[in-house]
DOMAR-102519 format. One record per residue (C-alpha): x, y, z; residue in three letters; residue number from 1. Coordinates in steps of 0.02 Angstrom, whole numbers, plus 50000, padded with zeros to 5 digits. Layout:
PT     u     v     w  aa   i
PT     X     Y     Z ALA NUM
...
This chain:
PT     u     v     w  aa   i
PT 43779 46618 43475 MET   1
PT 43796 46484 43343 ALA   2
PT 43668 46485 43204 GLU   3
PT 43532 46355 43226 LYS   4
PT 43535 46223 43093 LYS   5
PT 43394 46117 43033 ASN   6
PT 43477 45952 42995 ASN   7
PT 43459 45771 43041 LYS   8
PT 43579 45787 43187 ASN   9
PT 43483 45913 43290 THR  10
PT 43426 45865 43463 SER  11
PT 43243 45869 43416 ALA  12
PT 43249 45716 43305 ASN  13
PT 43173 45555 43367 VAL  14
PT 43306 45420 43380 GLY  15
PT 43452 45542 43385 PHE  16
PT 43534 45455 43533 GLU  17
PT 43493 45283 43464 GLU  18
PT 43571 45321 43295 ASN  19
PT 43726 45394 43376 LEU  20
PT 43742 45242 43489 TRP  21
PT 43723 45121 43342 ALA  22
PT 43857 45212 43242 ALA  23
PT 43978 45223 43389 ALA  24
PT 43949 45042 43442 ASP  25
PT 43997 44981 43267 LYS  26
PT 44167 45060 43288 MET  27
PT 44221 44966 43443 ARG  28
PT 44264 44808 43345 GLY  29
PT 44335 44677 43463 ASN  30
PT 44350 44797 43610 MET  31
PT 44252 44739 43763 GLU  32
PT 44102 44850 43810 PRO  33
PT 44173 44883 43983 GLY  34
PT 44334 44951 43907 GLU  35
PT 44252 45044 43763 TYR  36
PT 44130 45126 43885 LYS  37
PT 44266 45239 43955 HIS  38
PT 44334 45280 43783 VAL  39
PT 44165 45338 43716 ALA  40
PT 44099 45423 43873 LEU  41
PT 44263 45515 43899 GLY  42
PT 44253 45589 43724 LEU  43
PT 44070 45638 43747 ILE  44
PT 44118 45726 43908 PHE  45
PT 44264 45815 43824 LEU  46
PT 44149 45871 43682 LYS  47
PT 44023 45940 43807 TYR  48
PT 44142 46042 43914 ILE  49
PT 44232 46107 43759 SER  50
PT 44071 46165 43680 GLU  51
PT 44011 46249 43840 ALA  52
PT 44180 46335 43853 PHE  53
PT 44178 46392 43671 GLU  54
PT 44006 46469 43691 ALA  55
PT 44063 46569 43842 LYS  56
PT 44227 46611 43755 TYR  57
PT 44132 46687 43608 ALA  58
PT 44026 46788 43729 GLU  59
PT 44178 46857 43819 LEU  60
PT 44261 46902 43653 MET  61
PT 44116 47021 43621 GLU  62
PT 44148 47111 43786 ASP  63
PT 44297 47230 43778 GLU  64
PT 44313 47227 43967 TYR  65
PT 44325 47037 43980 SER  66
PT 44472 46921 43954 ASP  67
PT 44418 46756 43872 PRO  68
PT 44578 46672 43934 GLU  69
PT 44542 46716 44117 ASP  70
PT 44491 46556 44209 LYS  71
PT 44391 46654 44338 ASP  72
PT 44270 46713 44204 GLU  73
PT 44217 46531 44181 TYR  74
PT 44225 46477 44362 LEU  75
PT 44095 46608 44407 ALA  76
PT 43968 46521 44295 GLU  77
PT 44015 46341 44337 ASN  78
PT 44097 46314 44167 ILE  79
PT 44259 46217 44151 PHE  80
PT 44408 46308 44075 PHE  81
PT 44475 46215 43923 VAL  82
PT 44655 46249 43865 PRO  83
PT 44683 46277 43680 GLU  84
PT 44750 46103 43640 LYS  85
PT 44610 46021 43739 SER  86
PT 44473 46101 43636 ARG  87
PT 44366 45995 43523 TRP  88
PT 44411 46089 43365 LYS  89
PT 44597 46053 43390 PHE  90
PT 44562 45867 43414 LEU  91
PT 44443 45859 43266 GLN  92
PT 44572 45944 43155 ASP  93
PT 44696 45808 43205 ASN  94
PT 44574 45661 43211 ALA  95
PT 44658 45570 43066 LYS  96
PT 44834 45586 43136 GLN  97
PT 44916 45427 43203 PRO  98
PT 44956 45524 43362 THR  99
PT 44772 45562 43401 ILE 100
PT 44773 45447 43553 GLY 101
PT 44917 45543 43632 ASN 102
PT 44835 45708 43588 LEU 103
PT 44676 45656 43678 ILE 104
PT 44777 45604 43831 ASP 105
PT 44864 45774 43832 GLU 106
PT 44694 45859 43812 ALA 107
PT 44626 45766 43963 MET 108
PT 44780 45810 44068 ARG 109
PT 44764 45991 44017 GLY 110
PT 44582 45997 44073 ILE 111
PT 44623 45917 44239 GLU 112
PT 44769 46037 44268 ASP 113
PT 44658 46187 44230 ALA 114
PT 44513 46123 44336 ASN 115
PT 44567 46047 44504 PRO 116
PT 44392 45974 44541 PRO 117
PT 44418 45857 44392 LEU 118
PT 44588 45794 44451 LYS 119
PT 44597 45605 44429 GLY 120
PT 44424 45593 44350 VAL 121
PT 44460 45585 44163 LEU 122
PT 44519 45437 44059 GLN 123
PT 44700 45461 44003 LYS 124
PT 44756 45304 43912 ASP 125
PT 44694 45337 43735 TYR 126
PT 44874 45332 43675 GLY 127
PT 44911 45154 43729 ARG 128
PT 44978 45043 43588 PRO 129
PT 44827 44927 43589 SER 130
PT 44705 45070 43556 MET 131
PT 44638 45077 43377 ASN 132
PT 44682 45254 43321 LYS 133
PT 44571 45245 43166 THR 134
PT 44424 45205 43278 MET 135
PT 44465 45355 43388 LEU 136
PT 44465 45472 43238 GLY 137
PT 44300 45402 43178 GLU 138
PT 44225 45422 43351 LEU 139
PT 44278 45604 43356 ILE 140
PT 44195 45634 43187 ASP 141
PT 44037 45544 43245 GLU 142
PT 44024 45641 43409 PHE 143
PT 44049 45803 43313 ALA 144
PT 43868 45779 43259 LYS 145
PT 43810 45820 43436 ILE 146
PT 43788 46004 43397 HIS 147
PT 43719 46129 43522 THR 148
PT 43759 46305 43580 THR 149
PT 43829 46226 43739 GLY 150
PT 43772 46365 43856 GLU 151
PT 43583 46353 43846 ASP 152
PT 43472 46228 43935 ALA 153
PT 43437 46137 43773 GLN 154
PT 43622 46110 43745 GLY 155
PT 43646 46035 43916 ARG 156
PT 43496 45924 43891 ASP 157
PT 43560 45855 43725 VAL 158
PT 43726 45805 43802 PHE 159
PT 43637 45738 43956 GLY 160
PT 43523 45633 43848 ARG 161
PT 43667 45563 43747 VAL 162
PT 43772 45526 43901 TYR 163
PT 43625 45441 43987 GLU 164
PT 43582 45341 43831 TYR 165
PT 43761 45280 43816 PHE 166
PT 43766 45232 44001 LEU 167
PT 43608 45131 43973 ASN 168
PT 43679 45052 43816 GLY 169
PT 43840 44999 43900 PHE 170
PT 43746 44929 44049 ALA 171
PT 43647 44820 43930 GLY 172
PT 43801 44769 43831 ALA 173
PT 43898 44721 43988 GLU 174
PT 43753 44625 44063 GLY 175
PT 43783 44575 44244 ARG 176
PT 43939 44681 44264 ARG 177
PT 43854 44830 44184 GLY 178
PT 43715 44832 44311 GLY 179
PT 43840 44870 44449 GLU 180
PT 43856 45050 44392 PHE 181
PT 43682 45080 44320 TYR 182
PT 43505 45067 44387 THR 183
PT 43370 45057 44250 PRO 184
PT 43288 45225 44218 GLN 185
PT 43111 45165 44252 SER 186
PT 43160 45103 44425 VAL 187
PT 43251 45266 44465 VAL 188
PT 43103 45366 44400 ARG 189
PT 42985 45269 44514 LEU 190
PT 43094 45301 44667 LEU 191
PT 43105 45486 44629 VAL 192
PT 42920 45507 44588 GLU 193
PT 42872 45425 44752 MET 194
PT 42995 45522 44860 LEU 195
PT 42971 45689 44770 GLU 196
PT 43137 45773 44813 PRO 197
PT 43110 45961 44800 THR 198
PT 43206 46043 44942 LYS 199
PT 43344 45985 45059 GLY 200
PT 43482 45855 45053 ARG 201
PT 43480 45703 44938 VAL 202
PT 43598 45558 44974 TYR 203
PT 43646 45394 44891 ASP 204
PT 43771 45287 44989 PRO 205
PT 43812 45178 44837 CYS 206
PT 43781 45301 44697 CYS 207
PT 43850 45208 44545 GLY 208
PT 43853 45326 44395 SER 209
PT 43735 45449 44480 GLY 210
PT 43569 45407 44399 GLY 211
PT 43469 45445 44557 MET 212
PT 43538 45623 44558 PHE 213
PT 43503 45651 44374 VAL 214
PT 43322 45598 44395 GLN 215
PT 43304 45705 44552 SER 216
PT 43366 45854 44454 ASP 217
PT 43241 45818 44315 LYS 218
PT 43101 45803 44442 PHE 219
PT 43147 45968 44521 LEU 220
PT 43146 46058 44353 LYS 221
PT 42982 45975 44301 ALA 222
PT 42900 46041 44459 HIS 223
PT 42968 46218 44440 GLN 224
PT 43089 46194 44583 GLY 225
PT 43239 46307 44602 ARG 226
PT 43414 46247 44562 ILE 227
PT 43507 46250 44725 GLY 228
PT 43358 46195 44830 ASP 229
PT 43429 46018 44824 LEU 230
PT 43601 45979 44892 ALA 231
PT 43668 45815 44822 VAL 232
PT 43783 45694 44914 TYR 233
PT 43846 45524 44860 GLY 234
PT 43977 45393 44896 GLN 235
PT 44047 45257 44783 GLU 236
PT 44178 45124 44819 SER 237
PT 44220 45080 44638 ASN 238
PT 44341 45212 44574 ASN 239
PT 44299 45185 44391 THR 240
PT 44113 45204 44425 THR 241
PT 44147 45355 44535 TYR 242
PT 44232 45440 44387 ARG 243
PT 44080 45404 44279 LEU 244
PT 43969 45484 44410 ALA 245
PT 44078 45639 44418 ARG 246
PT 44071 45659 44229 MET 247
PT 43883 45627 44230 ASN 248
PT 43857 45765 44357 MET 249
PT 43968 45884 44258 ALA 250
PT 43872 45854 44096 VAL 251
PT 43710 45892 44188 ARG 252
PT 43785 46041 44281 ARG 253
PT 43733 45962 44446 ILE 254
PT 43836 46027 44590 ASP 255
PT 43859 45865 44686 ALA 256
PT 43973 45814 44828 ASP 257
PT 44019 45638 44772 ILE 258
PT 44160 45551 44864 ARG 259
PT 44261 45394 44837 TRP 260
PT 44357 45278 44948 ASN 261
PT 44387 45094 44917 ASN 262
PT 44320 45044 45089 GLU 263
PT 44141 45096 45051 GLY 264
PT 44001 45172 45155 SER 265
PT 44001 45038 45290 PHE 266
PT 44185 45047 45336 HIS 267
PT 44226 45228 45292 ASN 268
PT 44067 45330 45295 ASP 269
PT 44112 45494 45209 GLU 270
PT 43957 45580 45282 PHE 271
PT 43962 45503 45454 LYS 272
PT 43885 45649 45549 SER 273
PT 43759 45706 45417 MET 274
PT 43571 45676 45408 LYS 275
PT 43471 45686 45247 PHE 276
PT 43295 45731 45190 ASP 277
PT 43293 45602 45049 TYR 278
PT 43395 45444 45026 ILE 279
PT 43387 45336 44869 MET 280
PT 43491 45180 44845 ALA 281
PT 43509 45024 44741 ASN 282
PT 43639 44925 44841 PRO 283
PT 43716 44762 44777 PRO 284
PT 43588 44624 44809 PHE 285
PT 43628 44500 44949 ASN 286
PT 43810 44554 44961 SER 287
PT 43905 44423 45061 SER 288
PT 44078 44505 45069 ASP 289
PT 44038 44671 45151 TRP 290
PT 44150 44641 45304 GLY 291
PT 44011 44638 45432 GLY 292
PT 44115 44537 45555 ASP 293
PT 44220 44694 45585 LYS 294
PT 44070 44804 45626 LEU 295
PT 43974 44705 45757 SER 296
PT 43961 44849 45881 ASP 297
PT 43922 44989 45757 ASP 298
PT 43805 45127 45814 VAL 299
PT 43703 45109 45654 ARG 300
PT 43636 44938 45702 TRP 301
PT 43489 45007 45803 ALA 302
PT 43377 44858 45758 TYR 303
PT 43502 44717 45770 GLY 304
PT 43671 44661 45706 ILE 305
PT 43659 44619 45519 PRO 306
PT 43722 44446 45469 PRO 307
PT 43901 44444 45405 ALA 308
PT 43843 44343 45254 GLY 309
PT 43713 44467 45187 ASN 310
PT 43719 44658 45185 ALA 311
PT 43534 44691 45149 ASN 312
PT 43489 44741 45326 PHE 313
PT 43654 44832 45348 ALA 314
PT 43604 44945 45203 TRP 315
PT 43429 44973 45274 LEU 316
PT 43496 45019 45446 GLN 317
PT 43635 45129 45374 HIS 318
PT 43500 45224 45279 ILE 319
PT 43381 45242 45427 VAL 320
PT 43528 45304 45530 HIS 321
PT 43560 45444 45404 HIS 322
PT 43379 45502 45388 LEU 323
PT 43325 45667 45462 LYS 324
PT 43176 45659 45582 PRO 325
PT 43057 45701 45438 GLY 326
PT 43159 45612 45305 GLY 327
PT 43104 45477 45183 THR 328
PT 43202 45344 45089 ALA 329
PT 43178 45223 44945 GLY 330
PT 43288 45068 44933 VAL 331
PT 43297 44931 44800 VAL 332
PT 43328 44759 44876 LEU 333
PT 43308 44576 44831 ALA 334
PT 43138 44501 44873 ASN 335
PT 43215 44391 45006 GLY 336
PT 43234 44543 45118 SER 337
PT 43044 44546 45140 MET 338
PT 43029 44372 45214 SER 339
PT 43199 44297 45261 SER 340
PT 43211 44227 45438 GLN 341
PT 43392 44167 45432 GLN 342
PT 43537 44239 45531 SER 343
PT 43427 44357 45629 GLY 344
PT 43357 44450 45479 GLU 345
PT 43178 44415 45533 GLY 346
PT 43213 44492 45703 ASP 347
PT 43287 44649 45625 ILE 348
PT 43137 44666 45507 ARG 349
PT 43019 44645 45656 ARG 350
PT 43110 44780 45754 ALA 351
PT 43099 44899 45606 MET 352
PT 42912 44868 45587 VAL 353
PT 42881 44890 45773 GLU 354
PT 42978 45054 45771 ASP 355
PT 42862 45108 45628 ASP 356
PT 42996 45160 45505 VAL 357
PT 42929 45052 45361 VAL 358
PT 42810 45161 45260 ASP 359
PT 42775 45065 45100 CYS 360
PT 42827 44904 45014 MET 361
PT 42820 44881 44825 VAL 362
PT 42842 44712 44739 ALA 363
PT 42921 44743 44568 LEU 364
PT 42900 44641 44409 PRO 365
PT 43042 44526 44360 GLY 366
PT 43176 44556 44229 GLN 367
PT 43197 44742 44263 LEU 368
PT 43384 44737 44296 PHE 369
PT 43536 44709 44187 TYR 370
PT 43640 44636 44327 SER 371
PT 43524 44503 44398 THR 372
PT 43366 44404 44368 GLN 373
PT 43332 44399 44556 ILE 374
PT 43158 44470 44591 PRO 375
PT 43168 44640 44675 ALA 376
PT 43064 44753 44785 CYS 377
PT 43064 44931 44848 LEU 378
PT 43070 44977 45032 TRP 379
PT 43007 45152 45075 PHE 380
PT 43061 45210 45246 LEU 381
PT 43001 45362 45344 ALA 382
PT 43052 45439 45508 ARG 383
PT 42908 45503 45617 HIS 384
PT 42765 45466 45496 LYS 385
PT 42648 45586 45583 GLY 386
PT 42765 45734 45573 GLU 387
PT 42834 45743 45397 ASN 388
PT 42704 45853 45312 GLY 389
PT 42583 45718 45257 PHE 390
PT 42432 45630 45333 ARG 391
PT 42475 45546 45497 GLY 392
PT 42511 45364 45454 ARG 393
PT 42573 45299 45620 LYS 394
PT 42546 45113 45637 GLY 395
PT 42510 45088 45450 GLU 396
PT 42606 45014 45304 ILE 397
PT 42551 45024 45122 LEU 398
PT 42579 44869 45015 PHE 399
PT 42582 44880 44824 ILE 400
PT 42597 44728 44711 ASP 401
PT 42663 44787 44542 ALA 402
PT 42726 44618 44481 ARG 403
PT 42610 44616 44331 GLU 404
PT 42656 44789 44270 MET 405
PT 42780 44840 44136 GLY 406
PT 42816 44774 43962 ARG 407
PT 42957 44675 43884 MET 408
PT 43074 44788 43784 VAL 409
PT 43179 44643 43721 ASP 410
PT 43195 44455 43749 ARG 411
PT 43268 44471 43923 THR 412
PT 43220 44639 43998 ARG 413
PT 43061 44722 44058 ARG 414
PT 43028 44907 44084 GLU 415
PT 42898 45003 44182 LEU 416
PT 42803 45124 44069 ASP 417
PT 42778 45305 44126 PRO 418
PT 42594 45262 44156 ALA 419
PT 42646 45120 44273 ASP 420
PT 42762 45236 44368 VAL 421
PT 42626 45367 44382 GLN 422
PT 42497 45242 44445 LYS 423
PT 42610 45173 44582 ILE 424
PT 42669 45346 44635 ALA 425
PT 42491 45415 44637 ASP 426
PT 42433 45270 44744 THR 427
PT 42569 45306 44872 TYR 428
PT 42538 45494 44869 HIS 429
PT 42350 45475 44888 ALA 430
PT 42378 45358 45036 TRP 431
PT 42491 45491 45112 ARG 432
PT 42349 45615 45091 GLY 433
PT 42427 45725 44956 GLU 434
PT 42297 45839 44876 ALA 435
PT 42367 45832 44697 GLU 436
PT 42363 45643 44691 ALA 437
PT 42188 45637 44766 ILE 438
PT 42131 45761 44634 GLU 439
PT 42201 45647 44497 ARG 440
PT 42141 45477 44557 ILE 441
PT 42024 45510 44704 GLY 442
PT 42044 45468 44887 ALA 443
PT 42148 45314 44923 TYR 444
PT 42056 45148 44924 GLU 445
PT 42119 44969 44940 ASP 446
PT 42116 44879 44772 VAL 447
PT 42113 44687 44783 PRO 448
PT 42264 44613 44697 GLY 449
PT 42354 44780 44688 TYR 450
PT 42363 44881 44849 CYS 451
PT 42312 44875 45032 LYS 452
PT 42343 44984 45185 ALA 453
PT 42381 44872 45333 VAL 454
PT 42401 44899 45520 THR 455
PT 42554 44840 45614 LEU 456
PT 42444 44713 45704 LYS 457
PT 42402 44635 45535 ASP 458
PT 42587 44627 45493 VAL 459
PT 42622 44546 45661 GLU 460
PT 42488 44416 45623 ALA 461
PT 42587 44372 45467 HIS 462
PT 42749 44349 45564 GLY 463
PT 42817 44519 45509 PHE 464
PT 42837 44459 45330 VAL 465
PT 42823 44610 45213 LEU 466
PT 42783 44527 45047 THR 467
PT 42640 44628 44967 PRO 468
PT 42558 44472 44894 GLY 469
PT 42516 44415 45071 ARG 470
PT 42409 44568 45101 TYR 471
PT 42334 44631 44939 VAL 472
PT 42240 44469 44901 GLY 473
PT 42176 44418 44730 ALA 474
PT 42108 44541 44603 ALA 475
PT 41919 44552 44587 ASP 476
PT 41850 44474 44430 GLU 477
PT 41760 44595 44316 GLU 478
PT 41571 44579 44329 ASP 479
PT 41507 44519 44160 ASP 480
PT 41324 44529 44211 GLY 481
PT 41299 44340 44211 VAL 482
PT 41229 44267 44372 SER 483
PT 41316 44125 44466 PHE 484
PT 41169 44008 44431 GLU 485
PT 41183 44037 44243 GLU 486
PT 41371 44013 44246 LYS 487
PT 41355 43853 44348 PHE 488
PT 41222 43782 44231 ALA 489
PT 41329 43819 44078 ALA 490
PT 41483 43740 44157 LEU 491
PT 41382 43586 44207 LYS 492
PT 41316 43564 44030 THR 493
PT 41492 43583 43959 LYS 494
PT 41563 43457 44081 LEU 495
PT 41427 43327 44044 LEU 496
PT 41455 43351 43858 ASP 497
PT 41643 43323 43877 GLN 498
PT 41614 43166 43983 LEU 499
PT 41499 43098 43847 GLU 500
PT 41628 43134 43713 ARG 501
PT 41762 43049 43819 GLU 502
PT 41651 42896 43833 LYS 503
PT 41628 42885 43643 LYS 504
PT 41814 42913 43613 LEU 505
PT 41861 42774 43735 SER 506
PT 41739 42656 43647 LYS 507
PT 41816 42698 43476 ASN 508
PT 41992 42668 43540 ILE 509
PT 41940 42499 43613 SER 510
PT 41863 42447 43447 GLU 511
PT 42021 42496 43350 VAL 512
PT 42133 42401 43471 LEU 513
PT 42021 42247 43456 GLU 514
PT 42031 42256 43265 THR 515
PT 42220 42268 43271 LEU 516
PT 42229 42121 43391 LYS 517
PT 42122 42011 43279 ASN 518
PT 42223 42060 43126 GLY 519
PT 42386 42010 43209 CYS 520
PT 42317 41842 43269 LEU 521
PT 42255 41796 43096 SER 522
């Protein structure tokens, strides 16, 4: 095991990821963030698997009965085998060579050849003429500062933190395009905290870079769950994003079945016959080019045929279709999905409410997403609400209005604080009758302006519109101990005083105007 060092580059330091990002971002020069993203993340991934390999290699060297060059020794512990010229030390020793780009490409090919599950996943165009070779060498030196033993949990966490921080940074740098592969951490955390995935199958039909799975894994570990209790499944139609997800899972040592095809989950459902315990998704908002006209008779459209010009209700029905009888789902959608009546969307929403699959609706604050300023909401769906281990909630929907929560982290983007996430999740859990949440915050109660449990008859009375603001009402004003009579008397006195002042001011203005008039005439 490598000796622990106490220096400024250890994982314990505050701002470690931020400092590394700032240094690496300076090196990209005129390279676009979307292009540079794959350069940097590919090297971080290579550093991680090389370090994990080296740690295991050193361990095997100490065992006279083991062969450190035997691939099976690594496969047994879910560690990638790294050929000699793909190892980080070899690349770092040659970082200043003009051929470093070609050496990195060969290293990536060597890793893919030695590890079939990584075939086609790694970036292999570092040697192209337009690539700045000096920048590559500097990046290698910078990423050498990510120092861990590789094998222990801390080592994996350091690389996971760095990879996640860089994904977040690139999403912000790319703006709208960046949001297509990355869902903000606070939104993912809220979905996971509300669904509480601990055992069974987790699925994301449009998984992006895999953030939902990373957060589910963190949740499981935080609640002393066992690795292997969750089976992870995902599908992604963008091949570049799919490769990011595969690398993200590898860095986190998450054994995930993530599949790619360019047709996507609607037209080529990779998990067509499977049902899941938990489904989390952040589909593209209001997608108009999803090819719905070719799927008019699909078995998934149990509540109505989704309009060809908007995929929102196609995603919702795809997800309900894949839920197990006791399964739950959380879906991020544009606010319009809660109230739209066009192209039959209102009828589909009504059918879903009447079938009692809508469990909870959460209105989110604005400016949470990199990719859009469109206000968003969360749909929580549940199959058989009376039979999934919680309090029977048949015929009820919980509405939560969280639009005033969060804080601005820069000029354009808001973030939900951990306390906000905890409050929303606890509210939902207490309403579901979960003992731990009730112990923390007490039995569920409606809070004006924030949350309200509503019957389906109430929703029907509102035309099956699911906007939380319609139901939670206005927040109660804090009682300041002053009676209405006293407040009214004070307001009356203030109003009369202002009217008197207005009268005097009008008189003064008239006198000034008269003076000016007389002066001009003379």
